[in-house]
C-alpha positions in Angstrom: 102.5 -70.4 101.1 100.0 -72.1 103.4 96.4 -71.2 102.5 95.4 -69.9 106.0 91.7 -69.9 105.6 91.5 -73.5 104.4 94.0 -74.5 107.0 91.8 -73.0 109.7 88.8 -74.8 108.4 90.6 -78.1 108.4 91.8 -77.7 111.9 88.2 -76.8 113.0 86.9 -79.8 111.1 89.2 -82.1 113.1 88.1 -80.6 116.4 90.8 -77.9 116.8 94.0 -77.9 118.8 97.6 -78.0 118.1 98.4 -78.9 114.5 101.2 -79.5 112.0 101.1 -78.9 108.3 102.5 -82.1 106.6 102.0 -81.1 103.0 100.9 -77.9 101.2 101.0 -78.3 97.4 97.9 -79.0 95.3 96.7 -80.8 98.4 96.8 -79.6 102.0 97.5 -82.2 104.7 97.4 -81.4 108.4 97.9 -83.4 111.5 95.6 -82.4 114.3 96.0 -84.5 117.5 95.4 -88.1 116.6 94.1 -87.6 113.1 95.3 -86.4 109.8 93.1 -84.2 107.6 93.5 -84.0 103.8 92.0 -81.4 101.5 92.2 -83.1 98.1 92.9 -81.3 94.8 90.2 -78.8 93.8 89.5 -80.8 90.6 89.3 -84.2 92.3 86.6 -86.5 90.8 84.4 -87.0 93.8 82.7 -90.1 92.5 86.0 -91.8 91.5 87.6 -91.0 94.9 84.6 -92.4 96.8 84.7 -95.5 94.7 88.4 -96.0 95.6 87.8 -95.3 99.3 85.0 -97.9 99.3 87.2 -100.8 98.2 87.1 -103.5 101.0 90.5 -104.8 101.8 91.9 -107.1 104.5 92.5 -105.5 107.9 95.9 -103.9 108.1 96.6 -103.8 104.4 95.6 -100.2 103.8 94.6 -97.4 106.1 90.9 -96.6 105.9 89.5 -93.1 106.0 87.4 -92.2 109.0 85.2 -89.8 107.1 84.7 -88.0 103.7 83.2 -84.5 103.7 83.3 -81.2 101.9 85.1 -78.3 103.6 85.6 -74.9 102.0 84.5 -76.3 98.7 87.1 -79.1 98.8 86.7 -82.8 99.3 88.2 -83.6 102.7 89.1 -86.9 104.2 90.1 -87.7 107.8 92.5 -90.5 108.7 94.0 -92.1 111.8 97.5 -90.7 112.5 100.5 -92.9 112.4 104.3 -92.8 112.1 105.6 -92.1 108.6 109.0 -93.0 107.3 111.7 -90.3 107.9 114.9 -89.7 106.0 116.7 -91.4 108.9 114.8 -94.6 108.2 115.9 -94.9 104.6 119.2 -96.6 105.3 117.2 -99.6 106.7 113.8 -99.1 104.9 111.2 -101.8 105.4 111.5 -103.2 101.9 110.4 -106.7 103.0 107.2 -105.4 104.6 106.6 -103.3 101.5 107.0 -106.3 99.2 104.6 -108.3 101.3 102.0 -105.6 101.4 102.1 -105.0 97.7 101.9 -108.7 96.9 98.8 -109.0 99.1 97.2 -105.9 97.5 97.7 -107.4 94.0 96.1 -110.6 95.0 92.8 -108.9 96.0 89.9 -109.1 93.6 89.1 -106.1 91.5 85.8 -104.7 92.7 83.0 -103.8 90.2 82.9 -100.1 89.6 86.4 -99.2 90.7 88.2 -96.8 88.3 91.4 -97.5 86.5 94.4 -96.7 88.7 95.8 -93.2 88.4 99.4 -93.9 87.4 99.2 -93.0 83.7 97.2 -89.9 84.4 100.0 -88.8 86.8 102.6 -89.2 84.0 100.4 -87.1 81.6 99.9 -84.4 84.2 103.6 -84.2 84.9 104.7 -83.7 81.3 101.9 -81.2 80.7 103.9 -78.7 82.8 106.8 -78.8 80.3 107.7 -77.0 77.1 107.4 -79.0 73.8 111.2 -79.1 73.4 111.9 -80.5 76.9 113.5 -84.0 76.7 111.0 -85.7 79.1 108.1 -84.3 77.1 109.6 -85.7 73.9 110.3 -89.0 75.6 106.6 -89.1 76.7 105.6 -89.6 73.1 107.3 -92.9 72.9 105.5 -94.4 76.0 102.7 -97.0 75.9 100.5 -96.2 78.9 97.9 -98.9 78.1 97.4 -101.4 80.9 98.4 -104.9 79.9 96.8 -106.6 82.9 93.9 -106.0 85.3 94.7 -106.3 89.0 94.0 -104.2 92.0 96.9 -101.6 91.9 97.9 -98.8 94.3 98.7 -96.5 91.4 101.2 -94.2 93.1 103.4 -96.4 95.2 106.7 -95.3 96.8 108.2 -95.6 100.3 106.2 -92.5 101.4 103.1 -94.6 101.0 104.0 -96.7 104.1 102.9 -95.8 107.5 103.4 -97.4 110.9 100.0 -97.8 112.6 99.1 -99.9 115.6 102.6 -101.4 115.6 102.7 -102.6 112.0 103.4 -101.1 108.5 100.4 -100.4 106.3 99.8 -98.9 102.9 98.3 -95.4 102.7 96.8 -93.0 100.2 94.3 -94.8 98.0 93.7 -91.7 95.9 94.9 -93.6 92.8 93.8 -97.1 93.7 92.1 -99.0 90.9 92.5 -101.7 88.3 95.6 -101.8 86.2 98.9 -103.5 85.5 100.4 -104.2 89.0 103.9 -103.7 87.6 103.2 -100.0 87.8 103.5 -100.3 91.6 107.1 -101.4 91.3 107.9 -99.0 88.5 109.1 -96.1 90.6 111.7 -98.1 92.6 112.6 -99.8 89.3 113.2 -96.3 87.7 115.3 -95.3 90.7 117.4 -98.5 90.3 117.9 -98.0 86.6 119.1 -94.4 87.2 121.5 -95.3 90.0 119.3 -93.7 92.7 118.5 -96.8 94.7 120.7 -99.3 96.4 120.6 -102.6 94.5 120.4 -104.4 97.8 117.2 -102.6 98.7 115.7 -103.5 95.3 116.7 -107.1 95.9 115.0 -107.1 99.3 111.8 -105.6 97.9 111.5 -107.9 94.9 112.5 -111.1 96.7 109.9 -110.4 99.4 107.3 -109.6 96.9 107.8 -112.8 95.0 108.0 -114.9 98.1 104.6 -113.4 99.2 103.0 -114.5 95.9 103.2 -111.2 94.0 102.1 -111.5 90.4 103.4 -108.3 88.9 106.8 -109.6 87.9 108.5 -112.9 86.9 111.3 -114.3 88.9 113.3 -115.2 85.8 113.1 -111.9 83.9 111.2 -109.2 85.8 112.2 -106.4 83.3 109.9 -108.0 80.8 107.0 -106.7 82.8 108.8 -103.6 84.3 110.4 -102.0 81.2 107.4 -100.1 80.0 106.1 -98.9 83.4 109.7 -98.0 84.5 110.1 -95.9 81.4 106.9 -94.1 82.2 107.9 -93.4 85.8 111.3 -92.2 84.6 109.6 -89.7 82.4 107.3 -88.6 85.2 110.1 -88.1 87.7 112.2 -86.2 85.2 109.2 -84.0 84.2 108.5 -83.1 87.8 112.2 -82.3 88.4 112.5 -80.1 85.3 109.2 -78.2 86.0 110.0 -77.7 89.7 113.5 -76.4 89.0 112.2 -74.1 86.3 109.5 -72.7 88.6 111.9 -72.3 91.5 114.7 -70.8 89.3 117.3 -73.3 90.4 119.6 -75.6 88.4 118.8 -79.3 88.1 120.5 -81.5 90.7 122.4 -84.7 90.0 119.4 -86.9 90.4 117.4 -84.8 87.9 120.3 -84.9 85.4 120.4 -88.7 85.7 116.7 -88.9 84.9 117.1 -86.5 81.9 119.9 -88.8 80.6 117.6 -91.7 80.9 114.9 -89.9 78.9 117.4 -89.4 76.2 118.1 -93.1 76.2 114.3 -93.8 76.1 114.1 -91.6 72.9 117.0 -93.6 71.4 116.0 -97.1 72.3 112.7 -98.8 71.6 110.8 -100.6 74.5 111.4 -104.3 75.1 107.7 -105.0 74.1 
């Protein structure tokens, strides 16, 4: 249910006019004309978010916020509008461009004062929605969420974090940007691949492009050495979200969710590679 009063405030904040609600969950995202306005989660750490937004990156690598304000008691950011990926784009997703952008991000220096990237916290928040007996919550106890390396990392990367702006693809959503193990930025597609939810050809395009562009998160000879732990964590996160959402909506798990649950059972049965 759209929070009408907050929606009205966001539209006014952007100057008014025709608008489209793009997302209405714990965050509210609205396109108004040529900008997109985002009301962040109510419990967002303002200092941490501002530190992430202040990171200086090469032009075209990641979309920059136009402003940061408070509206209706919420932290609100305003962004240039662009063209997001749609389901119709997924058959020919820009995997090469994604690999190049991630490789460039991971090569950037880690600025002083930037927080740890938010990936592990997202995993923890997801399993907190579950019952103690749920398989993903039990699998969570086997994870090692410690960061083995320190590189500039997106923290919540997936194809939805790509936007076409000024004729080129760029990264978006620095809400979880920070220092950490860059393998986490490849962990979600790695989890998809391991669960049969991603075309191996797409994975090959992504990782080949990433390595050609100088990406440091994975090794060309044995990339699962770096990916095993993060991919386990993202499998647990994705499974936890699927279980919690299905339970709240009163619907059965779909085939993708069942595959993720099966992987969590294997995680419980098999120790990590390292």
